[in-house]
N, C-alpha and C positions, 0 to 999 in steps of 0.2 A: 575124457581124452587126455585132459592135461596131465591128470595123476596119471595114468597110463604113460603117456609121453616121458614125464621124468621119471618113472621108473626104467623105461626103457632106454632112456638115454644112459643112465647109470648101469645097465647090463651091457649094452653096447660098449659103453668106454671100457669097463672091465674085460670083456672078451677081446677089445681089438689090443689092450695092454699085453694079455697072457696068451692068444692065441692069433696069430698072423694070419691075414687073410688068404696064405699062401698054402696054409696048413688044413684049411677047410675045403669041403665038397663044394663043388660049383653050385650045387643047390643052397647050402647053407651059407654059402659066400655070397650070392646074389641076394637072400633075404637079410643077412644081417648087414650088407652092403646099403639096401633100402632102408633098413631100420636106423642105420648111422646117418642117413643121408637127411632123414626126417628129422633127426633129432638136432644135427649141424643146421639146417635151415632154421628150426626154431630157436635155438640160441642166438644164431645171427638176428633173428626178428629181435629177440629179447636185448642184444647187445647195442642195437638200430635204436630201438624204442629208449633206452637210456641215454642215450650219446648226448653230449653238450648239454646236459641237465645243470644247470648252473645252479649255486645257491640263491641266485636273484628270481631265476625262472621257479623255483619252489616256493620262496616266499610267494611269487604272483600266483603261481596255479592255487596254493591253498587259499589264501585269501579270495582269490575270484570264485572258487568253488563255493567256498560257505557262503558269500554274498551272493550268489545267485539262488543259493538255498535258503535264503531269507536273513540272514544274520546281517548285523550292521559292524563294518569293520571300524576299529578303535585304533587309535597309534597307542605304541608302547607307553604304558605308564614309566615314569621315572625309575631307574634301579635304585635311588633311596627312598623307602615308602614314607611318604609324606604324613600318612594317619595310621601309622603301626610301630609304637616305639619298641616293639618286642623283637624288631629283625633289623640288621646291619643292612642288609640289601633285599633285593626281591629276588628270591633264589627258586621260584617257579612261577609258571604263567598265570597261575590263578590267585598269587599276591595281591592285585590290586584288588580283587574282586570279594574279598575274605568277608567284608560287612555284608554285602548283597546276599551271598551264601546264608548269612544269618538272618537276613530278612529281604528275601525274594519279592517281596511287594514292592519293595523300595526301589528296585531295578529301573531305571529308565529306557532299558532298552532288555526285552525278552531272550534274544539271541544276539549272543556277542562272538565276533573274530578277531584274534590279533596276534601279532609277532611281538613278543615281550623280550626286552632285554634283560639279562639276568648274571646275576654274578653269586659265586659260591667261593668264597674266601673269607675265613674269618667268622667268628661265632659258632653258632651250631653246624651250620652247612660249610664245609671247609674243603676243598680238593686243592688247595695250593700245593700241599708237597707231593701229590701225584702227577701234577702238570708236567709233561714234557717225557714223562717214563712210561706213562701207558697212553693207549691208541683214543682213549675218549673222555679223558678228564680235562676239564678246562675250568679256568677262572672265570672268565666271560664267556656267554652262549647264548643263544638264542631260542626260546621255545615257542612253537606254533600251536595255538589252542582255539578250541571252539567251545562255548558255554552257554548254557541254558538256565535261565531262571523261571521254570515253570513253562516253558514252552514246551518242550518234549522232553522224553527220556529214554531209556535204554532202547528199546525198538529202534527208536529213530536214531540213534547216533550210530548204533551199530551198522545198521545197513548205511548209515552217509559214510562212515568211516572205510567200509568194505568197497563201496563204490570208488571213492577218492584211490585208495590204494590199488585197485584192478584196473580202473579204466582211465584216471587222470595220470597217475603213475606208471600204470601199465607193468605193474611187478607181476610175475608169473607167479599162480595160485600155490606150485608143490614146492614153491622156497618160504612158503608162508606157515605159520603157526598162531594160534592164538590160544590162550590162557583165561579161564574164569575159575571165580571162588567155588571150591569144592560143594558149597552147599546151594549154589545160584543155579538153580534148574531152568528158571526163567531165561537166564542168558545162554547157557547151552543149548535151550531148544531154540532160540533165535538164532544163532550160529548154526546150527546145525540142518533144522527143517525149514529156515525162512531163507537165509542167506546162502546156504547149500554147502557148508564147508565139509569136509571129510572127517569124519568123528575122530579118525587117527591123528587129525591134526588140530584137535581140541582137547586141551590138558587142563583138567581140573588142579587147584592148587589150594593152599590152605591159607588162611586171614594173613599169614606173615607176608604173604606173596601179593594177595589180592583182595585186600580189605583195605581201604584209606580213612584215617581220621583227622579231622581239624587239629583235634587237642583232646585233652582226657574227658572234655564234655562239648557236645555240639555235633552238626551235622557229619554225616560220616555213611559209608555205604561201599558194596562189591566195587570191585573193578574187574575189567577185562584188557589185557594187554596183546599188543600184538607185537610177532617176532619174524625176522627174517634169518633165512638160512646161510650161514658165511659160507657153509661149505669147507670150512678149515679141515683140512686133512688129518690133522691131530688128536679130532675128537669125533666119536662115532655118532652117527645121526640122532641119537635120542641122549645124546650128552646134553646137559644146560648150556656150558660153556661155547658151544657151538651156534647158539642161537643168540641174536643182539634183539632185545626189546627195542622198540622205537617209537611206539604210539600206545598210551595209557587212558582209558576211557574209565572215568571213575561215575559211579551211578550215586549219589546223594540221594539216599531214600529213606534214612533214618537219622534219628536225634539220640545222641547218647546222653543219658541222664547223668545227676550227679552219683546215681547208685550202681551206675553202669549197665542200666537194662535199657535196650533198644527199641524206641518206639516210631513206628512209621512218619515219616514227614508228611505235612498238608499238601506242601508245594517241593515234590521231587526237583533236584537240580543235575546239571552234567557238567563236569570237569574234565576236559581233556587235555594232554599235552605230548607233542611231538618234537623231540630234539632236531632240530634245523641240520646241526653239524653231521647228525646220525644219518638221516635220511641221504644227505648229501653225499654221503661217504658209499651209501647203498647204491645210489642212482649213477654215480661216478665211477663205481666198480673198484673204490679204494677199501682197504683192510683198515686205515688208520685215516681218521679224521683230519688231522694234520696234513693228509695228502690231497684233499680237495680244494678247489678252485680257491677260492677268498684266503685261505691260508698260506696256499702256494705263492701268491703275489708277493708275499710280504716274506718267505722263506727263500723266494730265490732272491730278492734284494738282500737278505741278510748273509747269502751266501757270495754276493759279490762285492760286500763290504769285508769281508773276512781276509787277512791277511794268508798270503801263501805260506809263508812260515809263521807259523803261531807263536805266540805268546810261550814265554821258559815253561808256565803248566801246560803244557802242550797236551791234548785229550787225543781220544782214539776217535774212529769215525762214528761209534754210537753214542759214545759222549757228545761229540760234537754235534750231532742230529738231534738230539735231546736238547742241547742247548738253544740250538735254532726254534726248537717247537716251543721252548721257554719263554724266548724273547717275543715270537710272534704272539702267543697268548696272551703275556703279560703288555706287550703294547695295546691290543684292544681292551683288554681290562682297564688299564690306566688311562686310555684317551676317554673313555664311555663315564668313566667315575668324574674325572676333571671336568668333562664337559656339562655335568652335572652340579658342579660347585664343591665336590669334595676335594681338599687339598690336601699333600701330605703335612702329617702332626705326629705327635707321640701318644694320641688318644683315639679311640673308635675308629670309625669309618677312614678317618686320616691316617692312623699307623698301618691299617691294613694296606692301603695305596702305597704308603711308602717301603713296605714290605713287597709287594709286587715290583714297586721301582728298583728298588735294592737288589733283588732277585736277577731281575732282567740284566743290570749294570754287572752282575759278578758272572752273569753267563755271556755276556758280552767279552769281558774279560778273558775269559777260559778259551775265546775265538779269536783271540788276538785284536778285536777291536777295543782300543785303550780309549776311544774318543766318545761322546755322547752316542747312545745307540738309538735308544728310543725316539728320540727328538728328530735324529736324522732319517730314520724309517719312516716317520709320519705320512709322508708323501704316498707310500706304498699301501697304507692303510686306507688313507683318503681314495686311493684308485680301486682297492676292492671291496670299500662298505659306503663310500661318501653318497652313492646315489641312493642307498636303501636309507640312509641316515644324514639327511642334510646337516645336522648340527656339526658335524665332523668338519665340513667345510666353513661353515657359518662361525664355528669358535676355535679355527686352526691356530690363530696367535695366542690365543690363550692356554690351550692344551700344550703347542710347542713351548710357550714361554715355562710354564709350569714343569713339563718333563725335564729341559735343559737346565733350569734351575737346579731342581734336586740331583738330577745326575751329577752335574758339576760339583754340588756339595757331598754327594756319596764318595766319588771318584778321590777327592781327598780324604776323607775319611777311609775309605777304603785302602789307601795306601798305606797308612798309618796302621790300621788294624792288621792288616797282612805283615808287615814286619813284626809286630808282637806274635802273631801267631807263628810266624817262621820262627822267631827265638824259642817259642814254647816246644815247637816240634824238633828242633834242634837240641833240647835240653838232655834228650837220652833218658828219657824218664820209662822207665820198664812197662809201667800200665799204659802206656800212650793213652793217657785221658787227659783233656785240659779240664782244669779244676773248675769249680763252681765260682769260685771268687774272680779267674782270669775271664771267664766266659761273661760275667756280670759287669766287668771292667770294659770288654768290648761293647756290650751291650749300652752302658750306663755313658761310658766316654766317648765311643767311637760311634755310636749309633748303629752296631751290629745286632739285628734282631737275632734270638737264639738259634731260628731253624737255620739262617745261613751259618751261623759257626758251627753247627752240626753238618752242613753239607761240605763245608771247607775243611773240616777235620777228618770227617768220613773220607774224602778225596787223599788224605794223606793216612789212610789206615789207623786214624784216631778216633776217638769217642769223646763223648763230652759229659760231665759230671750234672745232668739235669737237675736232681733232686738237689743238689747243693747250689745250682744256681738257683733254683725258685727259693731256697732258704735264705740265701746271700740277699735276693730281691725282696723278700717279706721282710726281713730285719731293717732293709733301707727304707721299707715304707712305714715301719713300726716307729724309726728313729724320724722320720720326717712327721709323722702324726705326733711323735713327743716335743717335738720342736714347736708345736702349736698349742701344746697343753698350757691352759691357764690362759690363753688369750682368747678362749670361748666364755660367753657373756650370757647373761640374763637373755638378751637379744636372740640368741639362737633357737630357744625353748620358745620364745613370743612366735619366731616365725614359724614354728612348726605347728603351732597353736593357729595360726592365720591360714596355712595350708590346710589343717584339717577341717576348719569350718568352713572354709571354700567350698572343699569337696562336698562335705555334708550338704550344703545349700545348693549345689549345684544336682547331687541326685534327689534334692528334696523338689525340684524344679523352680528355685527362687531365680527371679528374672526382674529386669529394670530396663527403661529405655532410657539411651545415651541423649541428653539434649542438649550438648556442649560445644556444637558445631559454630554456631553465631561468634564471633569474636570482635570485641568493641576495638575500634581503629587505634583507639587512645590508651588500651589497657587498662579503662577504669574497672572495678569489679561491679558487679552486678546481684542483687538478691534473687534468687527464684524459690517459688514455694514448692515444697516434694511432702512426701510421706514416709514414714517409716516403713519397711518393709521386715528386716532383719536385723538381730543387733546380738552381739556374743562379746561378754567381759572377758580382758585377756589378765594372766597373770601378773603382770606388772602394772596395773593400775589403768592401763590402755583400753579402749574397745574397738569393736568390730561393727561397722553399720552399714546396711545397704538400705538406699533411697531410691525411691521411682516418682519423677523423672530426675536421673542423674547427670548433672552438667558436670562430674569430675572425670576428667580422661585418665585411665588406668596405663601402667606403663605396657607399651605395646608398639609392635613394629620400629622399635628404636626410641620411640620417643617418650621423654621421660613423664611420669604421673604428674597429674595437678597438683597444687595444695591450696589451701584456703580454710574456710570456719564453716561450721554446721552452728545453727542457733534453734533451741527449743524451747518452749515455754514448760512454766509448772504444770498447769492444768490440761484442759482438753481444749483451751481456746483456739482460733485460727490467726491471733495476731502475731506478731513478732516476739520471739522467744525472749527469755531474761538470759538465759542460760547460752554460751557460745564457747564451743570448743575447737581445738585448732585440728584442721586435717594435715596429717603429717605424710600420708602416704594413699596411693589407689591402687588396688588389686584386682586385676580381672578373675573372674570364678573361670575354672580349668576350660568350659565350654564357650566362654565369653559373652554369656546372656545376660552379666550383670556385673557390676562392681561394688566391691567392699571397700570403706572408706575406715582407714585406721584414725582414729581420735585419741587425742591425748588427755591424762587426767581426768577419766570420768570415775573415779572411785567414789562412792558414795551417792553417785547420782546415775546410777543404772535404770533405776525407776522412771527416768524421762523419756527412755526411748521404747515406749511401746508400741506394739505394732499397729500401723494407721495413723500415728501421732504424725500431727503436721511439724514440719520442720521448714528453715530456710536456709540454703547453700549457697554460699558466697566463694566464688573462684578466685585464687590471685591473679588479677587481671595483667598484670605487669609480667608476671611469669609466664602466663598462658599465650601472651603476644609474643614474647621471646621464642617459645617452644615453635611457635606456628612460622615466624620468620624464619628459622633454622630450618624447620620442615620444608615449607618451599624452596628455600635455598638448597636444600639437598636434592630435590628434583631438579633443578635448575645445573646444578652441578652434576649429577647424572647426565642429564643430556649434552651438557658441554663436554664430558668425558668421552662419551660416545661418538660426538661430530670429532674431536681433535683428535683421539688415539684409535678409534675404530668402533664399531658396534660390537666386536668380540667382548669389550670389555662387561664383566658382570658385576654386579653387586655381592660382596661378599660379609657384609654387616653394616650397622651404623648406631649412630647416637646421637639423637636430638635434646638439646638441650635449652635454656633461656639464653644461657652465655655464650652457647657456641654448637658446633657439629662436629661429627667425626664420621668418615666415609672408607669404609675399606672395599677395596674392588681389585680385580683380576688383572694385572697388567706387570709387563717390566717398568723399571724406574723411568718416569718422567724427565723430561729436560726441562730447562731452565725456560725456554722459549714455549714449550707446551703449558707450563705452568702459568705463565703470563697470557697466553691465549684462552684457557680455561677460565681465568679472572674476567678477561676482559669478555667473555663470550655470557657470563654469567650477569655481568655489572648491565650489559646493553641490554638483555632479556630484562633485569630490574628496571632500568629506568623506561623501557616500552611502558610500562605500568600497565601491562594485557592483563584483563580481568581471568580469573580462575575457575576454572568450567568443573562442577561434582555432578556426576550424572552414575545410575544404579544400571546394572545391565547382567547379562549371563554371562558365565566365565566363557563360553565358547566366542559369545559376540565379542568380548571384551579383547581376547586374543587375537580375534577375526582384524579388529581395528586397530590393531600394533600395539596395545598397551604391555608394559614392562610388569612382568608378575617375578617376584622373588623365589629363588627354590626353596628356601626354608620355610617359607608362610603356607599356612594351609588355608584355602578358601572354599566358600560355598558354591558349587558350580552353578546353583538356581540364581543365585544375585550376589554380585561383588561391588564396591564403591570404586569408581575410578575418578581421579583426580587429574585434570587437563590444564596443560598451557598451551592454548591452540598456536600449532605451525613449531612449538620444541618440543613439548614432554607429554606424554599420557601414560599413567602407572595406576597399579592397583593398590590402594591405599585407605586405611581406615582412619589416619591422623588428621590432626587439626591443623587447617592451612589458611593462609591468609585470603583476602577477596581479590585483591588485585598484586602485581609482582613488584609494586613500587617502593616498599617498604623493606625490601631485600637488599637495597642499595645504603650503604656501599658494602661490597662483598669482598672480603681478603682473604688469600689462603697462608696460615701461619705456619704450616709445616708438612712435609710429604717425606715419606719413607716405607721401608719395608717392614711388613709384621711376620713375614712367613714364606715359604716358598712361593714363587708367582702372585702374593698378595703386597699390594701397596695401602697406605693409609693417609689420607688426606685430613686434616685439621683447619678449621676454617671458621671464620667470624663472619655476621651480616648486622645490617640495620645498625640500630643505636648499639649495639654491643661492639660491631667493627669500629663505629667511630670512637668509643672510647678507648679499644684496643690500640687504634692509630695513635691518637693523642698520647697514649703512654709511651708507645713506641718513639714518639717524636721527643719525650721528655728524657727518657734513657738516651736517646742520640746527643741530645744537647750536654747532658751529664758526662758523656764520653769523649765528646768534642772539648769540654774543657778540661778533663783530663789529659786529654792528649796535646792541650796546647795550641788546639786549632780554632782560627777566626770563625770558620763557618762550617757546618755539617759536612759540605762537600769537600772540604780539606781534610776530613778524617782518615780517607784511604790511603794516601799518601802518609801520611803520619804513622797509621797501622802497618802499613808494608815496612818502613825504615824500623820498625822495632822487630817485625817477623825477621826479616833478613839479618837482624844482629844475633836475635836467639838461636837462629840457626847456625851462624857461625860460632857463637860460643857452644852449643851443643857437638859441632864436629870437633871442637878443641877439647873438650871434655872427653869424648871418644877416643882421641888420641891418645891423652892423659891414662884414660884407663887402660888400653891396650900395651901402653907402655908400664903401668903399673902391673898388669896381670904377669908379662915377662919378669919385672924384677921381685914381685913378690915371693917371700922368703915363710916358709914354713917354719913356726915356732916349736913343731912338735911332728913327727913322722911316725907313721906305724902301717908295717908289712904283713899281710894277711892273704887268704882266698876267701873269694865269692862265688855266690850261686853253687848249685847243683855239679856241675862239671869242675868247679874249683879253681876259678881264672887268679890267676897272681894279680893282687892289688894293693896300691898303696895310698894309706889316708894323708892328708895334707891339712893340718890345723894352721890357718892363719893368723896372724897377729891381729887381738880385736880391735875395732875402731868406735868411734863414737856411735855410728849405727852400721847395721849391717848391709853391706852391700851386694845382695844378688848378682848383678851385672860383673862385678868384681870377680867374684867366684866362679862364675860362667866362666868368663874369659880365661883364667886361671887354667881352668878343667880343660879348655880347648887347647891352650898353649901345651899343658903337659902331654895331651893325648897326640898332639903332632908331632911333639920334639920325643917322646918315651912312648913309644904305639904298641910296645909290647905288652903295656899294664895297663889294667884297670884303674884310672887316678879318681879318690873322692876327694874332693876339695870341701872344707868347712871352713866358714867364719861365723863365730856367733851360733844363729839360728840356720843362718844359708847353708845350704849343700847342693853339690852339682857333681853329676857322675859323667867322667869321658871315656869311651870307649871306640877304639880303632877296629870296625867290623874286618877290616881284610885281615889283621894281624891275631885277631881274636875271635875265629868265625864261630857263630851260634852264639855270640855274647850278645847282649842288648842292654844299653844302658837303662832305662826304664824299669827293665827286670830286676836289675841288680842294684836300682834302686829301692825297689821296694823291698827287694832282701835286706839291706841296712834299713830300712823303716820298721822292719820288724824288731830290729835290736835298740834302734834309736829311734822312739815314737815321732812321727811327723805325718807328714804328707807331701805328696808330688808326684812328677809323672814326667814322661819325655819321649823323645824319639831313639833311632838305635844308636846313633854315635852320642846323643847327650841329653841327660836328665837333670832336672832341677825339681828342688823342694825346699820345704822350712820345717825344722824343726822345733818341739816342743818346747825342746831346753836347749840353752846355748852350750857350745861345746867350746872351750878353753885352754883344756890340757889334756894330756896324754891318757891319764887314768881315766878317762871317761869313754874312750874307746879300745883301752887294751882288752876287754874281752872279746871284742871281735876277731 
């Protein structure tokens, strides 16, 4: 019926177009009208069924359906894969389950459904360049998925998928098509004979389209995809471009061996993925994902913020729409990445985030939005997606702070870079090509990602010499590597030996029990009996040892490794050994199941470390106690920060040592008042002398109780260690801690500052280390008071302020002298020439040498000449100091920085600057005309 109805509708539509009812006979007219009315009613029902199906509704319908069918609903895994170093981001719904597909027996739930947050930007999966210009490319998207780890296979998932599409989403059958692997007769038969799909709507395809592999080896299998007929009039019904794939069903039924042969799996699995944005576009009747409801909330806000009179680089309507879509997409991606602890940087995931933010800033600038764009739009993202993802609300302060900081930093950089590019575009280069050197300068000095330079160049009808850029970048890296040559020592090869040994022992199953949680409250060392498990001598005369049990804590979770000694005897006796070796480091095996101790000076004594040999381990008690004090202090500091600044504060790193602690966290700058409140809070908690509780529980139980977990750490879901200070702090932690908080007092913050966009660092000392530090500061204060001739420390401030005021007055007087000197400075030699590709008239001014080169004087003289003689480029040199002054209004297209580079090609040196003033330093001093006559 439905297939006939679809065909009837198309025929009726064609006849209505070409043969108006008035030209038909009465009988034909009545028949056609009846057919047309039937079709119209059907389409109205279809449209009505689709009406108001929001993205939020689609998520809910999908997960409810599969939960009703026996699946366990799991929350989205993190975008940053915590247990997969091969990926920058989760780029598909199956990524969190890769290990379970390899070992289905280990799956805690045999049937699972999720709505997975995904990012495709950077690395192997990168859609960044297409975003905004195509209907369906995104950097951030959501993947609806249902998975089976041996519970069901091909037949069941096909039936469930078709029922969901037809009954839950009410998609009309005649607008659907399915594909199967050309050799998968089983899937074809299920679709045709069991589900009842018209054979004309089942398409067989090759393995390049319908066979999925996890890699060159491992689980794999055929797939079946469900398509939607977009009814795009540009394409015939049989054209692939007309059909939109929205659900992929993968049947993992084989294992591909190293020889390439496919062998049936003992436990077949299922992996499906349905793009939420694509399904939303279908159900909402849109041809572009960006026209769907959640995107439109953000895009409407962008439109409201665009100035009516756009920036000087105004764009047409199509480009403006693309810019809005870029901003909407990049807001989603950047917000979710930051919410998971990814921060802008120049490497790895941080660099991908930086590129995303900077592309959005550039798009905003084209729309006439010169202020921060992403941070200002954040409320619209909360409105669109906050209900589905509460972390957007919980971490609002962090996300907005990081976005605002990065946008402001790049806005300054963008202005400088655009000036440089405008100078290049105005140079009149017949090739209209940005050189690799200029592109690298933009990247290295101004923070312009190459793709952003390419976009800006393309907008002006230029290209970028990418090959030359990559060559320049490689040469820069090689120079940097060369600068470290000779600094590498034997230590580096030893480190490699240690890493190789630890990996080998992990693969061999070497393990030992950690026995070092009991800490002597006075820091006294205690000997613990153990036995040798594994030993390896190193090329530098040291040794690597594994003992069981092991009281030494390996560097982990930010806490430094223990040191101490290990003693062994000459024979097989169980008495204390006569040979004692220093433990200089403790390293955890990759899986954490054992600790390897680095022993110093074992040459000639390797025979003492036989497997099973008794040994005695002695940990440096004072160092261990100091680490425990500062680790407990770190937990109290984290709790105080969250109390004072807000729950959005996230730990971004830490270092715990016997001498002090370092704590990185996400926040804007703290005020002096906040720092005092934090100190007071920690000291109050210390003096309360609260017992510290340590328990073990499942990861889910710990999270349910409110325990704080770090994004960067991997946890065993079955058992985690929770360290708690009742009423104050609860964290997942494997480190060593005090028995009570008392020894943390006194606690003092020694510094607080920025270490990156949106990330702050506190350095602090606690306990005995803080007492010693405060005593030392008091001694410094007394010495300073004596130098300032202050009778008491309290009198230092007034004395120091008088010196500051006097210094400021002298500096202002010096600046006045400098300006006067610049006006009156006479050149001992002058040389007229032309500079740059456009042949700008230029004058070189060589100033009389002084005892020391005065770069400030040279710059002031260049500015004075530029302002008094604006029709010329002025190059001022004194010794090795050089400055170029240019009046852009009088010499349009000329840029001081570019002209300085032109000079430095003939007079070797380095430097840079803005459009009107550039400064540098020459390798060789210039004192006479002969040195510049060739210019």
